C-alpha positions in Angstrom: 60.5 6.2 -11.5 64.0 5.9 -10.2 65.1 8.1 -7.4 67.4 10.0 -9.7 64.7 10.8 -12.2 62.4 11.9 -9.4 65.1 14.2 -8.0 65.8 15.7 -11.5 62.0 16.2 -11.9 61.5 17.8 -8.5 64.7 20.0 -9.0 63.3 21.1 -12.3 59.9 22.0 -10.9 61.5 24.0 -7.9 63.6 25.9 -10.6 60.5 26.9 -12.5 58.6 27.8 -9.4 61.4 29.9 -8.0 62.1 31.6 -11.4 58.3 32.4 -11.7 58.3 33.8 -8.3 61.4 36.1 -9.0 59.8 37.4 -12.1 56.5 38.0 -10.3 58.4 39.9 -7.8 60.1 42.2 -10.3 56.8 43.5 -11.8 57.5 42.2 -15.2 54.8 40.7 -17.6 56.0 38.6 -20.5 53.7 38.2 -23.6 54.3 36.1 -26.5 53.2 37.4 -30.1 53.3 35.9 -33.5 55.4 32.7 -34.1 56.7 32.3 -37.6 59.2 30.1 -39.6 61.1 31.4 -42.7 64.4 30.5 -44.4 65.6 28.0 -41.6 64.8 30.4 -38.7 62.0 30.2 -36.2 61.0 33.7 -34.9 58.8 34.4 -31.7 57.9 37.9 -31.0 58.0 38.7 -27.3 57.2 41.7 -25.2 58.0 42.5 -21.6 55.9 45.1 -19.8 57.7 46.8 -16.8 55.0 47.4 -14.1 57.4 48.3 -11.5 58.6 51.7 -10.4 62.2 51.2 -11.5 63.7 51.2 -14.9 65.1 47.6 -16.0 68.4 47.6 -17.7 68.2 44.1 -19.2 65.7 41.2 -19.4 66.9 37.8 -20.6 64.0 35.9 -22.3 64.6 32.3 -23.5 62.2 30.2 -25.5 61.9 26.5 -26.4 60.5 25.7 -29.8 58.5 22.6 -30.3 57.0 20.7 -33.3 54.3 18.1 -32.5 55.3 18.3 -28.8 59.0 17.6 -29.3 61.6 20.2 -28.5 63.5 21.1 -31.8 65.3 24.4 -30.9 65.9 27.0 -28.4 66.9 30.5 -28.4 67.1 33.7 -26.3 67.2 37.4 -26.5 67.7 40.5 -24.3 65.2 43.1 -23.9 67.0 46.1 -22.7 66.4 49.6 -21.1 62.7 49.3 -20.2 61.3 52.2 -18.3 58.7 52.0 -15.6 55.2 51.6 -17.3 56.6 50.9 -20.7 57.0 47.7 -22.9 59.9 46.4 -24.6 59.7 44.2 -27.8 62.2 41.8 -29.2 62.3 38.7 -31.4 63.7 35.3 -30.2 65.4 33.5 -33.2 66.6 29.9 -33.5 67.8 27.9 -36.4 66.0 24.9 -37.4 65.2 22.6 -40.5 61.6 22.5 -39.6 59.0 24.8 -38.4 57.7 25.1 -34.8 54.0 24.9 -34.0 54.5 26.0 -30.3 56.9 28.2 -28.3 57.3 28.3 -24.5 59.1 31.3 -23.2 60.3 32.6 -19.9 62.2 35.6 -18.2 65.3 33.9 -16.9 67.3 36.9 -15.8 66.7 40.4 -14.9 69.3 43.2 -14.3 
């Protein structure tokens, strides 16, 4: 593996590590629900539970959609105005000519 590829891999891992730590510190729990495909749109249902003592104005969730291990589409949504102890629900949508058999989602921004 070349040095540039190694640096890119390590940078990506560090980003995921720090993003995961930031989400854990905010008291948010992301859960993915039903994954479906209809009419050229992939839909992933997501929920975010606010387990902190403070209301959360906006939570950006992004998902990568995969077919047989290959990334075919990405999408994001904002779950908004989640009170302490409550759960917000949204759909993440992406346009695609094929269906997805897997989605990987993460919280990328909290305000």
